[in-house]
C-alpha positions as CSV (number, residue, x, y, z in Angstrom):
1,M,6.8,-12.0,93.6
2,V,7.4,-10.0,90.4
3,K,7.7,-5.9,90.5
4,P,5.2,-4.5,88.2
5,D,8.2,-2.7,86.4
6,A,10.2,-6.2,85.7
7,D,8.3,-7.3,82.8
8,T,7.4,-3.9,81.1
9,W,9.8,-4.9,78.2
10,R,7.4,-7.3,77.2
11,L,4.8,-4.6,76.8
12,W,6.9,-2.4,74.8
13,L,8.4,-5.1,72.4
14,G,5.0,-6.6,71.8
15,L,3.3,-3.3,70.9
16,G,6.3,-2.4,68.9
17,L,6.4,-5.7,66.9
18,A,2.7,-6.0,66.4
19,S,2.6,-2.0,65.0
20,L,5.9,-2.8,62.8
21,G,4.2,-5.7,61.6
22,A,1.0,-4.1,60.6
23,L,3.2,-1.0,59.1
24,N,5.3,-3.5,57.1
25,A,1.8,-5.1,55.8
26,V,0.7,-1.7,54.7
27,L,4.1,-1.0,53.0
28,A,4.0,-4.2,51.2
29,F,0.9,-3.5,49.0
30,S,2.7,-0.2,47.9
31,I,6.4,-1.6,47.0
32,G,5.7,-4.0,44.3
33,R,4.4,-7.4,43.2
34,N,7.8,-9.0,43.2
35,V,8.6,-8.7,47.0
36,M,5.0,-8.6,48.3
37,P,5.0,-12.3,49.4
38,T,8.1,-11.8,51.4
39,F,7.0,-8.8,53.0
40,L,3.6,-10.2,53.7
41,A,5.2,-13.3,55.3
42,V,7.7,-10.9,57.5
43,S,4.7,-8.8,58.5
44,V,2.8,-11.8,59.7
45,L,5.7,-13.3,61.7
46,M,6.5,-9.7,63.3
47,A,2.6,-9.2,64.1
48,L,2.4,-13.0,65.5
49,V,5.7,-12.5,67.6
50,G,4.0,-9.3,69.0
51,L,1.1,-10.8,70.1
52,I,2.8,-13.3,71.7
53,Q,4.7,-11.2,73.6
54,L,1.5,-9.3,74.7
55,S,0.1,-12.2,75.7
56,L,3.1,-13.1,77.9
57,W,3.1,-10.0,79.6
58,S,-0.7,-10.1,80.2
59,K,-0.2,-13.4,82.0
60,T,2.5,-12.0,84.4
61,R,0.5,-8.8,84.7
62,R,-2.5,-11.2,86.0
63,S,-0.3,-12.6,88.5
64,W,0.4,-9.3,90.2
65,L,-3.1,-9.0,91.2
């Protein structure tokens, strides 16, 4: 049996990465045209990893119920 507090790091990591990815995407549009594709690619990767972490946290949370 997994304790509810044991996997909360996935929740915070997922929320943090997803929000940083969104913030990074917004900043990419204001920085400039030369590095915008790089910032957008990093933003997509950060948001994707964040959503994966949230999905894994959700699966673990469902097993507690």
